[in-house]
N, C-alpha and C positions, 0 to 999 in steps of 0.2 A: 397301795399293792395291786399287782400286779393280776389281773383275769384268769385265772386258769385254761386250754386247750381250750375244755366243753363248756366255759361259757358261762352264763350266769342265766340260771334256773325262776321263772316267774310259780311257785303256785301260790293260788286262793283258793281260800277254808280253807287254812294253814295251821289256826291254830289245836288242832283235835283231830281225833279217827285217820279218816284215807287219807286228808291233805297233810295231816302229819307224817301218818309212816312215806310218803312219797317227798315230802323233806327233807327225811332223814336218808335212805332208796340215794336219792338221783346226791347229795350231800357226800353221801360214799363212793357212790359211778365218778362224782367228781367234779361236778359243778360248781359253783358258787353259788347263792341262793337270795332269796326275797320274798318271801311270806308274806301273806297278805292276809287279813281276819277282823276282825267289830274286834278284838281282846287285845290291845296292846301288852296286859300283865303276861294274859300265854303266849302270843305271841314270841315278848321279849322270853318267857323263862324259854322257851326253845332255841327259841334263834342262841342261848346262851350256850345250853346241850349242846347243839350239835353243831357250833362252833370248838366248844372245847375240846367234841369226841375228833370232829373231823381233819382243823384247821383251817375250816373256808371260811369266805369271809358270808358272812349272812346277817340281814339286812334286814325288819319290821314292823312291817309300814301296817299300820288299824287303820282297818275304812272296810262301810256298807258297798256296799254293794249295789243295792236299790237306794243309797241314796246319790243321785246324781251331779253333786260336788265334788265327794268321795271316787264314782266312779271316774270321774275324769280328769284326776289326779293322778287313777291308776294306769286311763289308758296315754296319759302325755309321759309317762314314764316310760312304757311303752312304743311308744314313738322318738323319744329323744335317745335311749341308754342304747349302746351301741356295740353294747359288751353282752347284750339280754340272746341266746339262741334255745332257749325253751321257755312255751307257756302253760302253765294243769292247772286246763279249765274244770277243777273241781269243787272251788263256791257252788252250794243249792241250800234248796231249801225243797221238804215230799210233805206229800201229806196223804193219809191209807182214810177216811170215812168218805163213804156217798154223797155225790151231790147234795142229795134233801139235806145232809148231817152238813153242810158246807159255808162257810161265810164268801160270800161274791172277794170281797176286799182279799180277802189271806191270803186268793187263786190267785186274781191281780199282781196281788205285789210278788207267792212264788213262778208268773212268768217274768216278772221284774230280775231275781235275778237270778235266772235257770237257763232263762231265754236271753230279754234284751245283756242283760251287761256279760255275759258268754260270748252275745256276737260282738258289742262294741269294742270291748279288750280285744278280744281274734284280730275283727278292721281293727284296729290299731296297729295292731304286733308284723298280721302280713309281709303290710308292703314292704315291711323295714327287712325284716329278716329276708323277700328278698331282692332289696340291696345290697343285704351284707354277707349276699350267698347263698342262702337258706336256713332252715331248724326243725322246730318239731313244736304240734302243736296236740295237746296228749286232749281228750274231750270226754269228763269223765261224763254217761247215756247212764244207765240204766236196762233188766230184760227191760221191767217196763213198757220199754219204746215200743218191745217188738207185742208183746200181750201186754196191754194197756188195760183189760179188761182187767188186770188182778188185784188192779188197788184205789184210788183216785182217777179219775178221768186225767185229769186236771192238768196234775202230777205227769202221769203217762204220756197227754201230751204235750209234752214241754221236753221230755227225755226224746221222747219220738222225731223232736224239730229237732236237736242236741244230730242225732245219728242223721239223718236227712241232712240237715245242712256239714257234719263231716265228711259224707260219702260223695259232699256235688266238692265243696272245698279238696278232696284227695286226686277226683277229676280236673276239676278245674286248673295244679299245685302240680302236676303229676308230672308236670317236665321244669320245674324251678329248684327243687332241690329240698323240698319245704316235706317234712312230714308227716302225716295227719293220721293219729288214728280214732277212735272213740273204744271204748273200754264200755262196756254194759254189764257189774256185778249186777246178782241175785240178791240177797237176804243177808246184807254183810251183822259181821259185828259192833253195832258203831254206835251212838245216841241217834240216828237219825230217828227209831223208831217211836222215843222219848219227846222228841220234837218233833214227830208227823202225828204225831196222838194214836201210838199205839202199842202195842209191845210186843220183844221180838219174844217173850219166853214164850210167849204162848204157838210158837215154830216149831217144827221138828224140830231135830238141831240136826238133823240130816239136812236141813236146806239150810241150814245156816252156818258162812263162811267166816270164817280167821281174815280181821282187817290185812292184819302183815301178808295175809298166804294169798286176799286178792289184789291187795301191788304188783306181791313180787312175779304172780301170772300175770301181772297187766307190762310187764317194763316187760318181762318174756316177749311175749306176746308180739310191744314194741321192738327191740332186739332183732325180731323174727318178722318183724316188715310186717303186721297184717298191719290193715285199714281198723278190722273189726276185730276184739277180743271178747268174748265172750266168756271170762275164767273157770267158769262150773260147768263148760258142757265137753260135757267127756268124748262129741268124735265131729271135730271139725268139720267131717262128708256131710252134714248136717248143716250149716247156714254155709255149706259152698252147692249144695242142694236148693237150698232157701233163695239167693242172690242168683244159685239159674235160673229159679223161677225166676226175678225178680225182674233180673237182662230177657226174659222170653217175654213176660206181659208189656214190657214197654216196649218194641216198635209197633206196638196195636192199640197204646191207645190216645193216640190218637186219632182218626182214621177220617175217613171225606161223605164217609155212608155209616146210617147202625148197623149192627150187628141183624144178620137177620133173625135171630128170632124176639127182633122187636118190630120188627117191620109186621112178622106173622100175625103179634100179637094185635095188634095195631087194626089189620086187616081186617083181623077177627070182631 
């Protein structure tokens, strides 16, 4: 079977929720798919449904991205399959409990999936995309990447990493025809909350977005060339102001002398 002109999109965490919706939308946009998640049964069911609905080639690969051997298999795939043009780094896990109620081993596992696996998969694919003439990377971050005080701080830290990593990649690859997007969802109606140990029912309904609406908005942002997409943000000017303030800070973050306010304090 020949590969479509769109190429192949690899979607991690694809067995349900946001990942499964990305798979659906990308197949309908003309991409062939490689779906990655832990559950072969769920992946096979989704792959069969999407292939029947869209006529696209859909391959399902069961892998635990916190398992080094499984992660290496997906890295090898990304480096060697010349048809791959897009990676959606969606696999991740969250936490809502504060530090004093959290388990350090669980936090380490979260860092492994949200940070280490995402980084290694990106490093596996980007050189290949550059060599092939371009492609796209979509990294699913979170609103807590900007507001880490909202939920568990380690979770917020992992998502802040995804945002920072994406901004750096965008700058580094600006002339390489590789589009980078970080998506920052707020509260979304998926099983995230059950897995993370919380309850979405306790949140005001005005805060919770349908997963379909989230993905559709995120892809619209991708089409518009956004580097950072915050699907629920009413006014894009608010992010522009935030980013402008950040850019104003950058030239003054490393200077040869300390600020006068600290020298005065030291003298006193």
